TIPABA-221291 format. One line per field, with one value per atom (N, C-alpha, C): residue in one letter; atom name; x, y, z. Coordinates in Angstrom, 2 decimals. Example, Ala and Ser with C-alpha at 12.3 -4.5 7.8 and 13.67 -1.06 7.14 Angstrom:
BEGIN
aa: c(A:A:A:S:S:S)
at: c(N:CA:C:N:CA:C)
px: c(13.19:12.30:13.20:12.85:13.67:12.90)
py: c(-5.69:-4.50:-3.30:-2.25:-1.06:0.03)
pz: c(7.80:7.80:7.80:7.08:7.14:7.87)
END
This chain:
BEGIN
aa: c(M:M:M:T:T:T:I:I:I:R:R:R:I:I:I:V:V:V:I:I:I:A:A:A:D:D:D:D:D:D:H:H:H:P:P:P:V:V:V:V:V:V:R:R:R:D:D:D:G:G:G:L:L:L:S:S:S:A:A:A:L:L:L:L:L:L:A:A:A:S:S:S:R:R:R:S:S:S:G:G:G:I:I:I:E:E:E:V:V:V:V:V:V:A:A:A:T:T:T:A:A:A:A:A:A:G:G:G:G:G:G:R:R:R:E:E:E:A:A:A:V:V:V:R:R:R:A:A:A:A:A:A:V:V:V:V:V:V:E:E:E:K:K:K:P:P:P:D:D:D:V:V:V:L:L:L:I:I:I:M:M:M:D:D:D:L:L:L:Q:Q:Q:M:M:M:P:P:P:D:D:D:L:L:L:D:D:D:G:G:G:V:V:V:T:T:T:A:A:A:C:C:C:R:R:R:E:E:E:I:I:I:G:G:G:R:R:R:A:A:A:A:A:A:P:P:P:D:D:D:V:V:V:A:A:A:V:V:V:L:L:L:V:V:V:L:L:L:T:T:T:M:M:M:F:F:F:D:D:D:D:D:D:D:D:D:D:D:D:S:S:S:V:V:V:F:F:F:A:A:A:A:A:A:M:M:M:R:R:R:A:A:A:G:G:G:A:A:A:R:R:R:G:G:G:Y:Y:Y:L:L:L:L:L:L:K:K:K:G:G:G:A:A:A:S:S:S:Q:Q:Q:D:D:D:E:E:E:I:I:I:G:G:G:R:R:R:A:A:A:I:I:I:D:D:D:A:A:A:V:V:V:A:A:A:A:A:A:G:G:G:E:E:E:A:A:A:I:I:I:F:F:F:G:G:G:P:P:P:A:A:A:V:V:V:A:A:A:R:R:R:R:R:R:V:V:V:L:L:L:E:E:E:Q:Q:Q:L:L:L:G:G:G:A:A:A:P:P:P:G:G:G:A:A:A:P:P:P:A:A:A:T:T:T:P:P:P:F:F:F:P:P:P:G:G:G:L:L:L:T:T:T:P:P:P:R:R:R:E:E:E:R:R:R:Q:Q:Q:V:V:V:L:L:L:E:E:E:L:L:L:L:L:L:T:T:T:E:E:E:G:G:G:L:L:L:T:T:T:T:T:T:T:T:T:A:A:A:I:I:I:G:G:G:T:T:T:R:R:R:L:L:L:G:G:G:L:L:L:T:T:T:P:P:P:K:K:K:T:T:T:V:V:V:S:S:S:N:N:N:H:H:H:T:T:T:S:S:S:S:S:S:I:I:I:F:F:F:T:T:T:K:K:K:L:L:L:Q:Q:Q:V:V:V:Q:Q:Q:S:S:S:R:R:R:A:A:A:E:E:E:A:A:A:V:V:V:A:A:A:R:R:R:A:A:A:R:R:R:R:R:R:A:A:A:G:G:G:L:L:L:G:G:G:P:P:P)
at: c(N:CA:C:N:CA:C:N:CA:C:N:CA:C:N:CA:C:N:CA:C:N:CA:C:N:CA:C:N:CA:C:N:CA:C:N:CA:C:N:CA:C:N:CA:C:N:CA:C:N:CA:C:N:CA:C:N:CA:C:N:CA:C:N:CA:C:N:CA:C:N:CA:C:N:CA:C:N:CA:C:N:CA:C:N:CA:C:N:CA:C:N:CA:C:N:CA:C:N:CA:C:N:CA:C:N:CA:C:N:CA:C:N:CA:C:N:CA:C:N:CA:C:N:CA:C:N:CA:C:N:CA:C:N:CA:C:N:CA:C:N:CA:C:N:CA:C:N:CA:C:N:CA:C:N:CA:C:N:CA:C:N:CA:C:N:CA:C:N:CA:C:N:CA:C:N:CA:C:N:CA:C:N:CA:C:N:CA:C:N:CA:C:N:CA:C:N:CA:C:N:CA:C:N:CA:C:N:CA:C:N:CA:C:N:CA:C:N:CA:C:N:CA:C:N:CA:C:N:CA:C:N:CA:C:N:CA:C:N:CA:C:N:CA:C:N:CA:C:N:CA:C:N:CA:C:N:CA:C:N:CA:C:N:CA:C:N:CA:C:N:CA:C:N:CA:C:N:CA:C:N:CA:C:N:CA:C:N:CA:C:N:CA:C:N:CA:C:N:CA:C:N:CA:C:N:CA:C:N:CA:C:N:CA:C:N:CA:C:N:CA:C:N:CA:C:N:CA:C:N:CA:C:N:CA:C:N:CA:C:N:CA:C:N:CA:C:N:CA:C:N:CA:C:N:CA:C:N:CA:C:N:CA:C:N:CA:C:N:CA:C:N:CA:C:N:CA:C:N:CA:C:N:CA:C:N:CA:C:N:CA:C:N:CA:C:N:CA:C:N:CA:C:N:CA:C:N:CA:C:N:CA:C:N:CA:C:N:CA:C:N:CA:C:N:CA:C:N:CA:C:N:CA:C:N:CA:C:N:CA:C:N:CA:C:N:CA:C:N:CA:C:N:CA:C:N:CA:C:N:CA:C:N:CA:C:N:CA:C:N:CA:C:N:CA:C:N:CA:C:N:CA:C:N:CA:C:N:CA:C:N:CA:C:N:CA:C:N:CA:C:N:CA:C:N:CA:C:N:CA:C:N:CA:C:N:CA:C:N:CA:C:N:CA:C:N:CA:C:N:CA:C:N:CA:C:N:CA:C:N:CA:C:N:CA:C:N:CA:C:N:CA:C:N:CA:C:N:CA:C:N:CA:C:N:CA:C:N:CA:C:N:CA:C:N:CA:C:N:CA:C:N:CA:C:N:CA:C:N:CA:C:N:CA:C:N:CA:C:N:CA:C:N:CA:C:N:CA:C:N:CA:C:N:CA:C:N:CA:C:N:CA:C:N:CA:C:N:CA:C:N:CA:C:N:CA:C:N:CA:C:N:CA:C:N:CA:C:N:CA:C:N:CA:C:N:CA:C:N:CA:C:N:CA:C:N:CA:C:N:CA:C:N:CA:C:N:CA:C:N:CA:C:N:CA:C:N:CA:C:N:CA:C:N:CA:C:N:CA:C:N:CA:C:N:CA:C:N:CA:C:N:CA:C:N:CA:C:N:CA:C:N:CA:C:N:CA:C:N:CA:C:N:CA:C:N:CA:C:N:CA:C)
px: c(77.59:76.19:75.32:74.26:73.34:72.23:72.00:70.93:69.67:68.62:67.37:66.47:65.93:65.22:63.80:62.85:61.53:61.37:60.83:60.62:59.12:58.66:57.25:57.07:56.44:56.17:55.02:54.11:52.94:53.21:54.40:54.73:55.59:55.08:55.84:57.21:57.33:58.63:59.66:59.21:60.12:60.50:59.49:59.78:60.76:60.47:61.33:62.72:62.77:64.08:64.93:64.30:65.05:65.47:64.60:64.95:66.17:66.16:67.28:68.55:68.41:69.58:70.20:69.36:69.88:70.39:69.78:70.23:71.65:72.08:73.42:74.49:74.05:75.00:75.19:76.41:76.68:76.23:75.79:75.40:73.98:73.20:71.82:70.91:69.81:68.83:67.43:66.75:65.37:64.46:63.80:63.00:61.53:61.06:59.66:59.47:58.37:57.97:56.51:56.10:54.73:54.25:52.97:52.41:51.54:51.40:50.58:51.04:50.49:50.92:50.59:49.37:48.99:49.83:50.11:50.95:52.36:52.82:54.15:54.20:53.14:53.10:53.11:52.30:52.28:53.65:54.32:55.64:56.64:56.52:57.44:57.26:56.00:55.70:56.10:55.76:55.98:57.45:58.04:59.41:60.48:60.11:61.08:62.39:62.31:63.53:64.36:65.60:66.43:66.02:65.68:65.32:64.10:63.16:62.02:62.09:62.26:62.33:60.91:60.46:59.05:58.83:57.92:57.45:56.41:56.15:55.16:53.76:53.63:52.30:51.95:51.08:50.68:49.20:48.57:47.14:46.89:45.70:45.11:45.70:46.98:47.59:48.85:48.89:50.05:51.31:52.45:53.73:53.98:53.55:53.77:52.97:51.70:50.88:51.43:51.86:52.44:53.70:54.52:55.74:55.42:54.38:53.97:53.51:52.74:52.24:53.38:54.34:55.51:56.28:56.39:57.08:56.43:55.09:54.39:54.45:54.27:54.14:55.47:56.45:57.76:58.85:59.06:59.97:61.42:61.82:63.22:63.46:62.40:62.54:62.85:63.95:64.34:63.67:62.90:62.22:63.08:63.34:64.06:63.09:62.74:61.80:62.55:61.94:62.48:61.32:61.29:60.12:60.52:59.54:59.82:59.42:58.82:58.37:59.51:59.87:60.96:60.48:59.15:58.64:58.83:58.91:59.16:58.12:56.86:55.79:55.99:56.33:56.52:57.74:58.84:60.08:59.87:59.29:59.17:58.07:57.03:56.00:56.61:57.48:58.14:59.06:59.78:60.68:59.88:58.78:57.95:57.35:57.10:56.51:57.55:58.83:59.85:60.79:60.70:61.62:63.05:63.97:65.38:66.16:65.59:66.28:65.29:65.75:64.86:65.68:65.40:66.08:65.05:65.51:64.65:64.89:63.81:63.96:64.89:65.78:66.82:68.16:68.14:69.40:70.20:71.51:72.36:72.36:72.83:72.92:73.81:74.89:75.79:75.11:74.35:73.63:72.63:71.89:70.91:71.61:72.71:73.47:73.99:74.54:75.05:73.92:72.76:71.63:71.14:71.09:70.67:71.63:72.92:73.92:73.76:73.51:73.42:72.21:71.02:69.83:69.82:70.40:70.49:71.38:72.35:73.25:72.69:71.47:70.84:71.07:71.68:71.94:70.77:70.74:69.78:70.52:69.88:70.56:69.56:70.00:69.16:69.96:69.26:69.90:70.36:71.33:71.91:70.87:69.91:68.91:68.03:67.65:66.79:67.56:68.81:69.63:69.71:69.85:69.90:68.60:67.48:66.18:66.05:66.49:66.40:67.23:68.47:69.34:68.79:68.25:67.67:66.48:65.65:64.46:64.85:65.81:66.24:66.94:67.61:68.36:67.55:66.32:65.51:64.90:65.10:64.51:62.99:62.36:60.92:60.29:60.96:60.43:59.07:58.07:56.74:56.73:56.03:55.98:54.82:53.87:52.71:52.86:52.31:52.40:51.53:51.87:51.13:50.88:51.95:51.78:51.09:51.03:50.38:48.86:48.28:46.82:46.32:45.13:44.49:43.93:43.63:43.05:41.78:40.93:39.70:40.01:40.97:41.36:41.93:42.66:43.20:42.07:41.04:39.89:39.21:39.02:38.38:39.22:40.54:41.42:41.35:41.34:41.28:39.96:38.87:37.59:37.54:38.25:38.36:39.04:40.06:40.77:39.88:38.81:37.88:36.83:36.87:35.93:34.59:34.49:33.22:32.94:31.68:31.27:31.30:31.18:31.15:30.01:28.83:27.67:27.90:28.48:28.74:29.77:30.79:31.79:31.13:30.24:29.54:28.70:28.03:27.20:28.07:29.21:30.11:30.67:31.00:31.66:30.71:29.42:28.46:28.68:29.07:29.34:28.41:28.21:27.43:28.30:27.69:28.47:29.35:28.85:29.64:30.91:30.78:31.95:32.96:32.46:33.36:34.06:33.32:33.93:35.01:34.77:35.79:37.05:36.86:38.02:38.76:38.00:38.61:39.44:38.91:39.66:40.95:40.88:42.08:43.11:42.63:43.52:44.22:43.46:44.06:45.17:44.92:45.91:47.17:47.00:48.15:48.94:48.25:48.94:49.41:49.04:49.42:48.94:47.65:47.03:45.83:45.32:44.22:42.91:42.95:41.73:41.70:40.50:40.32:41.20:41.30:42.10:43.57:44.09:45.49:45.69:44.74:44.85:44.85:43.95:43.88:45.17:45.72:46.97:48.10:48.21:49.27:49.06:47.81:47.54:47.91:47.57:47.88:49.37:50.08:51.53:52.14:51.48:51.98:51.50:50.74:50.32:48.96:48.19:46.86:45.84:44.72:43.62:43.77:42.76:42.77:43.85)
py: c(18.78:19.01:18.49:17.78:17.24:18.25:18.53:19.42:18.59:18.89:18.13:18.77:17.92:18.40:17.83:18.67:18.22:18.56:17.63:17.84:17.91:19.00:19.17:19.32:18.33:18.35:17.39:17.77:16.91:15.75:15.68:14.57:13.53:12.32:11.28:11.03:11.08:10.83:11.87:13.13:14.20:14.02:13.74:13.55:12.40:11.26:10.09:10.32:10.92:11.16:12.12:13.18:14.16:13.56:12.76:12.09:11.19:10.42:9.52:10.31:11.40:12.22:12.80:13.33:13.96:12.93:11.73:10.69:10.25:10.48:10.06:11.08:12.23:13.26:13.19:13.31:13.29:14.61:14.54:15.74:16.19:15.37:15.73:14.56:14.86:13.84:14.31:13.52:13.82:13.25:14.13:13.69:13.50:14.10:13.95:14.45:14.01:14.53:14.96:15.83:16.33:16.41:16.09:16.09:17.31:18.18:19.38:20.50:21.69:22.85:22.76:22.31:22.23:21.18:20.08:19.04:19.58:20.44:21.04:21.93:22.72:23.59:22.73:21.66:20.78:20.16:19.72:19.10:20.11:21.36:22.41:22.61:22.59:22.82:21.61:20.41:19.19:18.76:18.73:18.22:19.25:20.54:21.63:21.37:21.17:20.94:22.21:22.05:23.23:23.87:23.02:23.49:22.73:23.45:22.82:23.17:22.14:22.32:22.23:23.26:23.32:23.75:23.03:23.43:24.53:25.30:26.37:25.91:25.01:24.57:23.26:23.37:22.17:22.24:21.09:21.08:21.62:22.08:22.54:23.84:24.08:25.34:25.53:26.62:26.81:27.13:26.99:27.12:28.48:29.54:30.89:31.08:30.67:30.80:29.92:28.71:27.82:28.43:29.04:29.69:30.80:31.56:32.65:32.09:31.00:30.40:29.80:29.20:28.64:29.77:30.91:32.05:32.49:32.34:32.71:31.61:30.36:29.25:28.63:28.67:28.06:28.93:30.12:31.11:30.66:29.66:29.20:28.24:27.83:26.91:27.71:27.39:28.08:27.39:28.13:27.56:27.78:26.68:26.71:26.29:27.21:26.89:26.14:25.04:24.26:24.02:24.75:24.76:24.90:24.79:25.00:26.40:27.19:28.54:29.54:30.22:31.21:32.61:32.83:34.16:35.10:36.38:37.38:37.33:37.15:37.17:36.06:34.86:33.74:33.98:34.43:34.66:35.68:36.83:37.89:37.61:36.86:36.47:35.55:34.62:33.71:34.49:35.46:36.27:37.06:37.65:38.43:37.53:36.27:35.34:34.81:35.10:34.71:33.60:33.15:32.10:32.63:31.77:32.18:31.76:30.86:30.41:30.07:30.11:29.85:29.17:27.90:27.14:26.62:26.42:25.81:24.32:23.57:22.13:21.89:20.96:20.77:21.23:21.86:22.24:20.97:21.09:19.92:19.55:18.35:17.88:18.82:19.29:20.21:21.54:22.05:23.32:23.20:22.09:21.89:21.77:21.02:20.87:22.20:23.03:24.34:25.23:25.16:25.99:25.58:24.29:23.80:24.31:24.17:24.65:26.15:26.91:28.36:28.80:28.29:28.74:28.23:27.05:26.55:27.45:28.12:29.03:30.44:30.63:31.94:32.84:32.31:33.11:33.00:33.91:33.83:33.39:32.53:32.02:31.81:32.08:31.90:31.17:30.34:29.70:30.75:30.42:31.42:32.18:31.46:32.12:33.05:32.59:33.39:34.60:34.42:35.53:36.65:36.27:37.30:38.07:37.35:38.03:39.00:38.57:39.41:40.67:40.51:41.66:42.61:42.06:42.90:43.69:43.01:43.68:44.77:44.48:45.47:46.64:46.36:47.42:48.20:47.74:48.41:49.68:50.84:52.08:52.02:52.40:52.41:51.05:50.01:48.66:48.58:47.98:47.93:47.14:47.69:47.03:46.04:46.17:45.30:44.17:43.00:41.89:42.11:41.45:41.49:42.93:43.69:45.08:45.20:44.11:44.17:44.20:43.91:43.93:45.36:45.62:46.91:46.92:48.11:48.16:47.32:47.33:46.53:45.04:44.63:43.22:42.77:43.65:43.30:43.11:43.97:43.79:42.45:42.11:40.84:39.67:39.75:38.67:38.50:39.60:39.51:38.88:39.18:38.57:37.10:36.75:35.33:34.55:35.16:34.46:34.27:35.08:34.93:33.86:33.28:32.22:32.69:33.97:34.49:34.00:33.79:33.40:34.62:34.37:35.47:36.42:35.87:36.71:37.54:36.90:37.61:38.72:38.45:39.49:40.67:40.35:41.42:42.26:41.62:42.34:43.23:42.70:43.46:44.70:44.54:45.63:46.43:46.05:46.76:46.49:45.25:44.87:43.74:43.60:42.47:41.21:40.02:38.79:38.67:39.15:39.08:39.93:41.10:41.97:41.31:40.70:40.00:38.86:38.12:37.01:37.53:38.69:39.26:39.63:40.23:40.57:39.30:38.26:37.01:36.39:36.41:35.88:36.66:37.97:38.80:38.48:38.24:37.88:36.56:35.57:34.27:34.45:35.28:35.50:36.14:37.18:37.91:37.09:36.24:35.40:34.08:33.85:32.62:31.38:31.40:30.25:29.82:28.62:28.04:27.98:28.21:28.03:28.99:29.09:29.91:29.41:28.08:27.52:27.91:27.86:28.25:29.73:30.56:32.01:32.31:31.64:31.85:31.39:30.24:29.74:30.74:31.27:32.25:33.51:33.96:35.18:35.00:33.84:33.61:33.48:32.87:32.81:34.21:35.13:36.51:37.37:36.76:37.50:38.15:37.88:38.45:37.51:38.09:37.27:36.96:36.22:35.90:34.91)
pz: c(122.27:122.58:121.44:121.76:120.75:120.47:119.19:118.77:118.55:119.29:119.20:118.14:117.24:116.07:116.02:115.58:115.18:113.70:112.91:111.48:111.21:110.60:110.29:108.78:108.17:106.72:106.47:105.56:105.35:104.40:103.81:102.92:103.66:103.82:104.54:103.94:102.63:101.98:102.42:102.50:102.93:104.39:105.24:106.67:106.88:106.23:106.43:105.86:104.68:104.06:104.86:105.36:106.14:107.48:108.08:109.34:109.15:108.06:107.79:107.51:106.77:106.46:107.73:108.61:109.83:110.82:110.83:111.76:111.45:110.20:109.81:110.25:110.75:111.17:112.69:113.11:114.55:115.17:116.42:117.14:116.86:116.12:115.82:116.19:116.87:117.24:116.83:116.00:115.63:116.71:117.46:118.60:118.27:117.14:116.75:115.33:114.72:113.41:113.50:112.58:112.57:111.12:110.91:109.56:109.29:110.25:110.07:110.98:110.75:111.52:113.00:113.31:114.73:115.46:114.77:115.35:115.59:114.69:114.85:116.09:116.30:117.48:118.75:118.76:119.94:120.19:119.11:119.27:119.81:119.38:119.88:121.38:121.82:123.24:124.09:123.60:124.38:124.36:123.17:123.04:123.34:123.19:123.40:122.64:121.31:120.54:120.43:120.03:119.75:118.43:117.45:116.11:115.61:115.01:114.36:112.88:112.05:110.60:110.05:109.32:108.95:107.50:106.84:105.51:105.70:104.64:104.75:104.40:103.45:103.01:103.69:104.69:105.44:105.75:105.98:106.31:107.71:107.93:109.21:109.73:109.52:109.97:109.13:108.35:107.47:108.28:107.63:108.32:108.93:108.25:108.79:110.08:110.07:111.28:112.40:112.03:113.04:113.63:112.79:113.25:114.26:113.95:114.84:116.18:116.15:117.40:118.22:117.53:118.23:118.91:118.25:118.85:120.15:120.23:121.46:122.51:122.07:123.03:123.41:122.50:122.77:122.16:122.71:122.08:121.98:122.74:122.68:121.51:120.83:119.70:118.44:117.77:116.54:115.36:114.58:113.42:112.17:111.47:110.21:109.11:108.23:107.14:106.04:105.59:104.47:103.52:102.41:101.55:100.09:99.20:97.79:97.35:98.24:97.90:98.08:96.99:97.10:96.74:96.69:96.36:97.55:97.24:98.28:99.39:99.02:100.03:101.06:100.59:101.52:102.40:101.79:102.54:103.65:103.30:104.30:105.31:104.90:105.87:106.92:106.48:107.43:108.37:107.82:108.66:109.70:109.25:110.19:111.26:110.91:111.88:112.87:112.62:113.59:113.16:111.90:111.44:111.48:111.93:112.01:110.78:109.98:108.78:107.69:106.44:105.30:104.21:103.97:102.93:101.93:100.71:99.69:99.65:99.40:99.23:98.03:98.19:97.19:97.73:98.92:99.56:99.87:99.81:100.06:101.54:101.83:103.21:104.03:103.45:104.17:104.44:103.46:103.66:104.80:104.82:105.89:107.23:107.28:108.51:109.03:108.12:108.53:109.04:108.37:108.78:110.17:110.42:111.75:112.82:112.56:113.53:113.79:112.70:112.82:113.63:113.28:114.00:115.43:115.68:117.05:117.90:117.24:117.94:118.03:117.55:117.65:116.46:115.39:114.20:113.22:112.25:111.15:109.91:109.11:107.93:106.80:105.58:104.40:103.33:102.55:101.42:100.44:99.56:98.64:97.82:97.21:96.38:97.21:98.40:99.27:99.79:100.14:100.64:99.61:98.34:97.28:97.23:97.37:97.34:98.51:99.69:100.87:100.69:100.21:100.01:98.96:97.88:96.83:97.36:98.16:98.70:99.68:100.54:101.53:100.87:99.75:99.08:98.08:97.79:96.77:97.34:96.66:97.16:97.07:98.17:98.18:98.04:98.52:98.41:99.10:98.46:99.05:100.35:101.34:102.65:102.72:101.78:101.81:100.79:101.09:100.15:98.91:97.83:96.57:96.09:95.85:95.42:94.06:93.29:91.99:92.05:93.22:93.36:93.52:92.98:93.22:94.65:95.18:96.53:96.66:95.61:95.66:95.64:94.81:94.76:96.11:96.76:98.08:99.08:98.99:99.88:99.65:98.38:98.04:98.55:98.36:98.80:100.32:101.04:102.50:102.96:102.25:102.61:102.21:101.13:100.78:101.91:102.51:103.60:104.82:104.92:106.04:105.75:104.54:104.20:103.67:103.30:102.81:101.38:101.08:99.73:98.82:97.52:96.55:96.85:97.16:97.47:98.73:99.76:101.02:100.83:100.01:99.73:99.02:98.06:97.34:98.27:99.20:100.17:101.05:101.50:102.38:101.66:100.37:99.64:98.76:98.71:97.87:96.39:96.05:94.67:94.25:92.94:92.45:92.50:92.60:92.58:91.34:90.18:88.95:89.07:89.66:89.83:90.78:91.84:92.77:92.05:91.21:90.46:89.51:88.90:88.02:88.80:89.97:90.82:91.23:91.57:92.01:90.88:89.67:88.51:88.31:88.46:88.30:89.39:90.61:91.72:91.41:90.93:90.59:89.57:88.56:87.50:88.06:88.86:89.40:90.41:91.16:92.16:91.55:90.28:89.57:90.32:90.68:91.34:90.53:90.83:90.06:90.83:92.12:92.91:94.09:94.67:95.87:97.01:97.17:98.26:98.11:96.88:96.66:96.94:96.51:96.75:98.24:98.98:100.43:101.11:100.66:101.25:101.03:99.81:99.53:100.36:100.47:101.23:102.69:103.25:104.67:104.91:103.94:104.10:104.09:103.41:103.33:104.49:105.41:106.60:106.50:105.44:105.32:105.97:106.36:106.87:108.35:108.86:110.30:110.65)
END
């Protein structure tokens, strides 16, 4: 049986390299590629592949949101995440969105092949490093159920409003804070999330399931 694959990644080098790698394996056919999240959802609906390999950070629609939409529009398509993000928030956001597998970029050809076979067969699979994180999280007593546990309740409110696209002034009006106070909270959020900009903070928050 041939496993039909769609590859979704915004980097042409990754798409082309992965396509070439998979084309060399018997029993696998790459039927389409996508450069963004919305294109990935369309490919899932139109092509109906067995497996859709998807990065998390993509333009127009991030991988977690795309995974969630694919689960609604094409539930028989197994999503295999292939990304460089190995933080707990990204891993568990992808799992909650319905991803059946999670590998880190740099996985060997054999690892990717095994993961494709597994998710196509209805199994769940994680790369070694990710699997350890999952087991540690599941085994940790009182493990936090919410993303970014290091944020204060006020910082979480500010982050959620950032994901809605509100300006600093609008966030201050919504929360009854001065713009300077909002800016201070935003700077603290950047530090705790280890990001450099509002766009990066919003991307991380959305991957973790926050925001619209």
